[in-house]
C-alpha positions, 0 to 999 in steps of 0.5 A, a space after each residue: 923527403 912526410 914519409 915519410 915520410 918526413 912529415 914535416 909537421 910542426 910540434 903546433 899540430 899535437 900530439 907528439 909522436 915518440 916514434 918521430 924523431 923530431 929535427 931541431 938542430 943545425 946539425 941535423 938539417 945540415 946532414 939532411 941538405 946534401 942532395 946525397 945524404 936526402 937519397 940515403 934517407 930516402 933509400 933507408 925509409 924503404 928497409 935498413 941496408 948495408 953500404 955496398 947496397 946504398 952504393 949500387 943503388 945510388 951508382 957511388 963509391 962505397 968511401 963517398 956512400 960512407 963519408 955520407 952515412 958517417 955524417 948522417 950517424 953523427 947527426 942521430 939520424 942514422 944508426 948501426 942496425 946490425 954487423 955480420 962477419 964476411 971475408 975480409 972484413 965486417 959487412 954493416 947494415 944500417 937504418 933510420 933511429 925513426 920511423 920518420 921526421 917531424 919539425 920542432 916548432 924552433 927549428 929555424 929552417 921549417 918549411 923553406 927546408 922541405 920545399 927545396 927538398 922536394 923540388 930538389 927531387 921533383 922529376 918532370 912527368 913522362 908523357 902519360 905519367 900522372 901529376 899534380 901541382 896546385 896552389 891554392 889560397 883560402 881564407 880560413 878561421 882558427 877553427 877551420 885551419 885546425 880542422 884542415 891540418 888534421 884532415 891533411 895529416 890523414 891523408 899522408 900514406 903510413 912512413 916506411 911503407 915497402 914499395 909495392 912491385 910495379 910501384 913508382 915513387 912519388 912525391 906528396 908535398 903537404 903545406 899549410 902556411 900563412 900567406 902574405 897576400 893583401 886583402 880587399 875591404 868587401 865590394 860596396 854593393 855586396 854591403 848594402 845588398 848584407 844590409 838590405 836582406 836582413 832589413 
């Protein structure tokens, strides 16, 4: 959704950033879990917008978008940024409450939520369009894990970046997770070679 971003960082990766909203309540995950509300949040990452602008971008009725915005506001994710009087009523401008989100270490939804969100917005690449998806496995010491997490965090673009002219949206899901992979003991020939090299 870490525009981003929705970073998906857990509190185990310090430090806490005060301008990132920490997601931890069922109401927050329920609000963000709906595809329309997820798309509203992605629009508001770009800039504050009116209900009419959101409805036009999503090609949906203002009443429908108004309902989803209300759910996001009640969950503490979207706020009223400004109002102005227009002919026939009041126009509201909406914004995110923070520049991005992070997952609380006790959040039950956790990485599963981020993976589902990424899958929901993933499009097949057009002919000639760049894309890269890779699943790999590493065997790391605790020190190497923390060093790699720091390097991955540095790869994330700054949240709230305005889309450049001609730019196309891409998703970037970074995840380092404990994997359920069995491990074989060293090959006997490798052990004997190691003993011979030290004797």
